[in-house]
C-alpha positions as CSV (number, residue, x, y, z in Angstrom):
1,M,154.7,56.2,28.2
2,Q,154.8,52.8,26.7
3,S,154.4,49.7,28.8
4,Q,156.9,46.9,28.7
5,S,154.4,44.7,26.8
6,E,153.8,47.5,24.2
7,R,157.6,47.9,23.7
8,A,158.0,44.1,23.4
9,L,155.3,44.1,20.7
10,L,156.9,46.9,18.8
11,Y,160.3,45.2,18.7
12,S,158.8,41.9,17.8
13,R,157.3,43.7,14.8
14,L,160.8,45.1,14.0
15,C,162.3,41.6,14.2
16,E,159.7,40.4,11.7
17,M,160.7,43.2,9.4
18,E,164.4,42.0,9.6
19,Q,163.2,38.5,8.6
20,D,161.3,40.0,5.6
21,I,164.4,41.8,4.4
22,A,166.5,38.7,4.7
23,A,164.0,36.5,2.8
24,S,163.0,38.9,-0.1
25,T,165.0,40.3,-3.0
26,D,162.1,42.5,-4.3
27,T,163.2,46.0,-3.5
28,D,159.9,47.8,-4.1
29,Q,158.1,45.2,-2.1
30,L,160.5,45.6,0.8
31,L,160.3,49.4,0.8
32,G,156.5,49.0,0.7
33,R,156.6,46.7,3.8
34,I,158.9,49.2,5.6
35,T,156.5,52.0,4.9
36,A,153.5,49.9,6.1
37,C,155.5,49.0,9.2
38,A,156.4,52.7,9.9
39,R,152.7,53.7,9.8
40,E,151.7,50.8,12.0
41,I,154.3,51.1,14.8
42,T,154.0,54.9,15.0
43,D,150.2,54.8,14.9
44,S,150.2,57.3,12.0
45,E,147.7,58.1,9.3
46,S,150.4,58.0,6.6
47,A,154.0,57.1,6.1
48,S,156.4,57.7,3.2
49,I,159.9,57.1,2.0
50,L,161.6,60.0,0.3
51,L,164.8,59.4,-1.7
52,L,167.4,61.8,-3.0
53,D,167.4,62.6,-6.7
54,E,171.0,63.6,-7.1
55,A,170.5,64.9,-10.6
56,H,167.9,67.4,-9.5
57,G,169.1,68.0,-5.9
58,D,165.7,67.3,-4.3
59,L,163.7,64.6,-2.6
60,Y,161.0,62.5,-4.2
61,F,158.4,60.2,-2.8
62,K,159.5,56.6,-3.6
63,E,156.9,54.8,-1.4
64,T,153.8,56.1,0.4
65,L,151.0,54.5,2.4
66,G,147.8,56.0,3.9
67,E,145.6,58.9,3.1
68,L,148.2,60.7,1.1
69,G,147.7,58.2,-1.7
70,E,149.5,58.2,-5.1
71,S,149.0,61.9,-5.7
72,I,151.9,62.7,-3.3
73,K,154.4,61.0,-5.6
74,K,154.0,64.0,-7.9
75,V,155.5,66.3,-5.2
76,R,159.2,67.2,-5.1
77,V,160.7,68.5,-1.9
78,P,163.5,71.0,-2.7
79,L,166.5,70.8,-0.4
80,D,167.1,74.6,-0.7
81,T,163.5,75.3,0.6
82,A,162.4,74.8,4.2
83,S,160.9,71.4,5.0
84,I,160.9,69.0,7.9
85,A,162.2,66.1,5.6
86,G,164.9,68.4,4.3
87,T,165.9,69.3,7.8
88,A,166.3,65.6,8.8
89,F,168.2,65.0,5.5
90,S,170.6,67.9,5.8
91,S,171.3,67.5,9.5
92,R,171.3,63.7,9.4
93,R,169.2,63.8,12.6
94,P,165.6,63.0,13.3
95,A,163.1,65.9,13.2
96,I,159.7,66.1,14.9
97,S,157.0,68.7,14.5
98,N,153.7,68.2,16.3
99,K,152.3,71.5,15.2
100,A,153.3,71.4,11.5
101,S,150.9,74.1,10.4
102,E,152.7,76.6,12.6
103,D,156.2,75.2,11.9
104,P,158.2,77.4,9.4
105,R,160.0,74.2,8.3
106,H,156.8,72.6,7.0
107,F,156.7,72.3,3.2
108,K,153.2,73.4,2.2
109,G,153.5,71.8,-1.3
110,V,152.4,68.4,0.1
111,D,149.2,69.8,1.6
112,R,148.4,71.7,-1.7
113,V,148.6,68.5,-3.8
114,T,146.9,66.1,-1.4
115,A,144.4,68.5,0.2
116,I,145.0,66.8,3.5
117,P,146.3,69.1,6.3
118,T,149.5,68.0,7.9
119,R,149.2,68.1,11.7
120,S,152.3,66.3,12.8
121,V,155.5,64.9,11.2
122,L,158.3,62.6,12.3
123,A,161.2,62.4,9.8
124,V,164.2,60.2,10.2
125,P,167.2,60.1,7.8
126,I,168.1,56.9,6.0
127,V,171.8,56.7,6.4
128,W,174.5,54.0,5.6
129,G,177.9,55.0,6.7
130,E,178.8,58.2,5.0
131,R,176.0,57.9,2.5
132,I,172.5,59.3,3.0
133,F,169.7,57.9,0.8
134,G,166.8,59.9,1.9
135,V,164.2,60.2,4.7
136,L,161.6,57.9,6.3
137,E,158.5,59.9,7.4
138,A,155.5,59.3,9.6
139,I,152.6,61.7,9.1
140,N,149.7,62.7,11.4
141,K,149.9,60.8,14.6
142,V,146.5,59.4,15.2
143,D,146.3,60.2,19.0
144,G,148.5,63.0,20.3
145,G,151.9,63.9,19.0
146,F,155.0,62.0,18.1
147,T,157.3,61.0,20.9
148,E,160.9,60.0,21.4
149,A,159.8,56.4,21.5
150,D,158.3,56.8,18.0
151,Q,161.5,58.4,16.9
152,E,163.5,55.4,18.3
153,V,161.5,52.7,16.5
154,L,161.3,54.7,13.2
155,T,165.1,55.1,13.4
156,V,165.4,51.3,13.5
157,L,163.1,51.0,10.5
158,A,165.2,53.7,8.6
159,N,168.3,51.5,9.3
160,H,166.4,48.6,7.7
161,A,165.6,50.8,4.7
162,A,169.3,51.8,4.4
163,V,170.3,48.1,4.3
164,V,167.8,47.5,1.4
165,L,168.9,50.5,-0.6
166,Y,172.6,49.8,0.0
167,N,172.1,46.2,-1.3
168,V,170.3,47.6,-4.3
169,G,173.3,49.7,-5.1
170,L,175.6,46.7,-4.9
171,I,173.4,44.7,-7.2
172,E,173.3,47.5,-9.7
173,Q,177.1,47.7,-9.6
174,L,177.4,44.0,-10.2
175,Q,174.9,44.1,-13.0
176,N,176.8,47.0,-14.7
177,F,180.0,45.0,-14.3
178,F,178.4,42.0,-15.8
179,V,177.1,43.9,-18.8
180,Y,180.6,45.5,-19.3
181,T,182.2,42.0,-19.0
182,I,179.9,40.7,-21.7
183,E,180.7,43.6,-24.0
184,I,184.5,43.0,-23.5
185,L,184.1,39.3,-24.2
186,I,182.1,40.0,-27.4
187,A,184.7,42.5,-28.5
188,A,187.4,39.9,-27.8
189,L,185.6,37.2,-29.8
190,E,185.1,39.5,-32.8
191,S,188.7,40.5,-32.8
192,V,190.0,36.9,-33.1
193,E,187.3,35.9,-35.6
194,P,187.2,38.2,-38.6
195,G,183.8,38.7,-40.2
196,S,181.9,37.8,-37.0
197,Q,180.9,41.4,-36.1
198,G,177.4,41.5,-34.7
199,H,177.1,37.7,-34.7
200,V,176.7,37.3,-30.9
201,I,174.1,40.0,-30.7
202,R,172.0,38.7,-33.6
203,V,172.1,35.1,-32.2
204,S,171.0,36.5,-28.8
205,R,168.1,38.4,-30.4
206,T,166.9,35.4,-32.4
207,T,167.2,33.1,-29.5
208,S,165.3,35.5,-27.2
209,R,162.6,35.9,-29.9
210,L,162.0,32.2,-30.2
211,A,162.0,31.7,-26.5
212,R,159.3,34.4,-26.0
213,E,157.2,32.8,-28.7
214,L,157.5,29.5,-26.8
215,G,156.5,31.0,-23.5
216,I,159.9,30.5,-21.9
217,L,160.0,32.8,-18.9
218,G,161.8,33.6,-15.7
219,K,165.0,31.9,-14.9
220,D,164.8,29.6,-17.9
221,Y,164.6,32.6,-20.2
222,E,167.5,34.2,-18.4
223,T,169.7,31.1,-18.6
224,L,169.0,30.8,-22.4
225,Y,169.6,34.5,-22.9
226,Y,173.1,34.4,-21.3
227,A,173.9,31.1,-23.0
228,A,173.3,32.9,-26.3
229,Y,175.8,35.6,-25.3
230,F,178.4,33.2,-24.2
231,H,177.9,30.4,-26.7
232,D,181.2,30.9,-28.5
233,I,183.3,31.9,-25.5
234,G,185.3,28.6,-25.8
235,K,186.9,30.1,-28.9
236,L,189.0,32.3,-26.7
237,M,190.7,29.1,-25.4
238,L,191.8,27.9,-28.8
239,G,195.1,29.7,-28.7
240,T,195.2,30.8,-32.3
241,S,195.1,34.2,-33.8
242,V,192.5,33.3,-36.3
243,V,189.7,31.0,-35.0
244,A,188.2,28.4,-37.3
245,R,184.4,28.7,-37.2
246,N,183.8,25.0,-37.2
247,D,186.5,24.0,-34.7
248,K,184.8,21.3,-32.7
249,R,186.6,21.9,-29.4
250,H,185.0,25.3,-28.5
251,P,181.7,24.0,-27.2
252,Q,183.4,21.8,-24.6
253,F,185.9,24.6,-23.7
254,G,183.1,27.1,-23.2
255,S,181.1,24.6,-21.2
256,D,184.1,23.9,-18.9
257,M,184.6,27.6,-18.3
258,L,181.0,28.4,-17.5
259,E,180.2,25.5,-15.2
260,R,182.9,26.9,-12.8
261,I,181.0,30.2,-12.5
262,K,178.1,29.9,-10.1
263,V,175.8,32.4,-11.7
264,L,176.4,30.9,-15.1
265,E,176.7,27.2,-14.4
266,K,173.2,26.4,-15.8
267,T,174.3,27.9,-19.2
268,A,177.1,25.4,-19.5
269,P,175.1,22.4,-20.9
270,L,173.4,24.8,-23.5
271,V,176.8,26.0,-24.6
272,R,178.1,22.5,-24.8
273,H,175.3,21.4,-27.1
274,H,174.8,24.4,-29.3
275,H,176.3,22.5,-32.2
276,E,174.3,19.3,-31.8
277,R,171.9,18.5,-34.7
278,W,168.5,16.8,-34.7
279,D,169.8,13.9,-36.9
280,G,172.9,13.3,-34.7
281,S,175.4,14.8,-37.1
282,G,176.4,17.6,-34.7
283,F,179.1,17.7,-32.0
284,P,180.5,17.1,-29.4
285,D,178.2,14.3,-28.2
286,H,176.3,13.5,-31.5
287,L,173.0,13.7,-29.6
288,V,169.9,12.8,-31.6
289,G,166.5,14.5,-31.5
290,E,165.2,15.4,-28.0
291,Q,168.4,14.1,-26.4
292,T,169.5,17.7,-26.8
293,P,167.8,20.0,-24.3
294,R,165.2,22.2,-26.0
295,A,167.0,25.4,-25.0
296,A,170.2,24.1,-26.6
297,R,168.2,23.2,-29.8
298,I,166.8,26.8,-29.9
299,L,170.4,28.2,-29.5
300,A,171.7,25.8,-32.1
301,L,169.1,26.9,-34.7
302,A,169.6,30.6,-34.0
303,E,173.4,30.3,-34.5
304,D,173.1,28.1,-37.6
305,Y,170.6,30.6,-39.1
306,D,172.9,33.6,-38.5
307,E,176.1,31.8,-39.8
308,S,174.2,30.8,-42.9
309,W,173.0,34.3,-43.4
310,M,176.6,35.6,-43.1
311,D,177.7,33.0,-45.7
312,R,174.9,33.7,-48.3
313,P,175.6,35.2,-51.7
314,P,175.4,39.0,-51.3
315,E,172.7,39.3,-53.9
316,Q,170.4,36.8,-52.1
317,E,167.5,38.7,-50.3
318,L,165.9,37.5,-47.1
319,P,162.8,35.8,-48.5
320,E,164.8,33.7,-50.8
321,F,167.4,33.0,-48.2
322,L,164.8,31.9,-45.6
323,V,163.2,29.4,-48.0
324,D,166.6,28.0,-48.9
325,F,167.7,27.8,-45.2
326,L,164.6,26.1,-44.1
327,S,164.8,23.6,-46.9
328,R,168.5,22.7,-46.2
329,S,167.8,22.5,-42.5
330,C,165.2,19.8,-42.6
331,G,166.5,16.9,-40.6
332,R,169.2,18.9,-39.1
333,H,167.1,20.9,-36.6
334,D,164.0,20.3,-34.5
335,P,161.1,20.5,-37.1
336,D,158.8,22.4,-34.7
337,L,161.5,25.0,-34.1
338,L,162.2,25.3,-37.8
339,E,158.5,26.0,-38.5
340,L,158.5,28.6,-35.7
341,L,161.7,30.3,-37.0
342,G,160.2,30.6,-40.5
343,R,157.0,32.1,-39.1
344,V,158.6,34.7,-36.8
345,I,161.2,35.8,-39.4
346,S,158.5,36.2,-42.0
347,Q,156.3,38.1,-39.6
348,D,159.0,40.4,-38.3
349,A,160.2,41.1,-41.8
350,G,156.7,41.7,-43.1
351,F,156.4,39.1,-45.7
352,G,154.7,35.7,-46.0
353,A,153.0,36.2,-42.6
354,E,149.5,34.7,-42.1
355,E,146.7,37.2,-42.3
356,K,145.2,37.8,-38.8
357,P,141.5,38.5,-38.3
């Protein structure tokens, strides 16, 4: 039986786990910490998180720690075959086996792959409301067998895992909704501006390509990427059935829309300035040179390049067009970015690229 000090230490460790979950957004890292904590507080040789694969109707090892190693991740635990994890999953109740080799519920597939005999198993379902995600397991108690106290603390940890996995599901839903929203907005833009099909996608690709070459990473890359997708969103506010490409109001309209959306507010200044020019001839603020943020200069160049490509004579091929565009753009765009654009377009298209050793 655990002493009061031992129980206090265990629950202190569980509180630390709660703080980890609150502070981190890295799902794999959190599940790894939960697995490590499960092994520690149950004094086990190994611990694992098994998740449901709905398509195949079985459980797979998402995280594992201890002697079982990475090899166990190759194992699938069928739900229509006897297993201690499957029992916990199907019944939604913890399952303990302290003589696993004699237990008809023990799934021998794990032992065959890892070559490590399973002596004892404690499996607890990972449940959120009506939804069950999988099972948290502790394997091979170091001293003796698993107890109700082990079951109690592992159940608390399984609840932590359920919170993490539920939040992952919410984030995925929001991301999917965001992607669909972008697709709807692109379709709306293309419907009011004839001849613009594919423009937003091409601008986004060129912008992203230049950003990667410049070593723009993380949140800065993400902000520029979304600004490229939303750069013409202000055209939806013009109130006309046919949008004039050079209408000078849409950068301001788009910026005003985006700065009111928390997750997109940093894209607003890039959208506002995507028609500025190096020589000050752009709009809406007639910024000169580096007064325009570099990310906005990248976006401005990518859009001008694509619009010029759409307006070129049909018979003009890419090599000739690129030379012509770069020549006409001198003074209008950041010279360093122009040089970079010329180089990456040439390299990607397979012409005029410098020979590499």
